[in-house]
N, C-alpha and C positions, 0 to 999 in steps of 0.2 A: 622540318626545315628543308628547304630546297638546296642550299649551298652547304653541304655537310663538311667539306674540307675547310671552307671559310670559317664556319662555326667552330670546328675542331681547333683551328689555329687561334681563334679568339680565346677559347677556353684555355688552351695551352699557354697563352701569353697573358692571361688574366684580364682580358679586354672585354668590357661589358657593352651591351647594345647602346647604353648612354654615351660611352666613349666614342663610338662610331657616329652617333647622332651629333655630338659636339663637333667632331671632325668635319662632318658634312654640312653642318648648319641646318640639320633636320630635326624633327621630333623623334622621340623613341618609337612612337607608334608607326611613323613613316618607315623607319629603318626596320622595324619588326615585319612590316608588310613586305618590304623588299627582300628580307631574309627568307620569308615564307613564299616568295615567288608571286605574290599578289600584285606587286608593282615592280617594274623593271628598274635596275640600276642604270644610270647614265655612265658613259665611258669615263668621264672625268671623276665620278664617284668611285668607280672600280679602281682607277689608277691611284687615287688618294688612299683608299683602303689598303691596297696592296703595298704601297710605299710605307704606310703607317705600321702594318704588320711585319713586313719583311720584304724589302725590295728585290731580294733574290728569288722569291717565290714567283711562279708563273701565274699569269692571269687565268690561263686555262685550268690550272690546278685548283685555284680558289673559286672560280665562277662557272666552270663547266664540269658537270658531273657525268 
């Protein structure tokens, strides 16, 4: 996984790839590809994910390793 902090926070909060897919209106495959760095996240997706996980977490922490 490319986004280790993001995945760690997902696990910590019991959030599955399918939850993120539903949040973004994407397929699980698409989200998996994004988490693996094969496809880039769009900024609106980054903000939605951060707000869903914890609005107090920084985008840098979640998406920049």
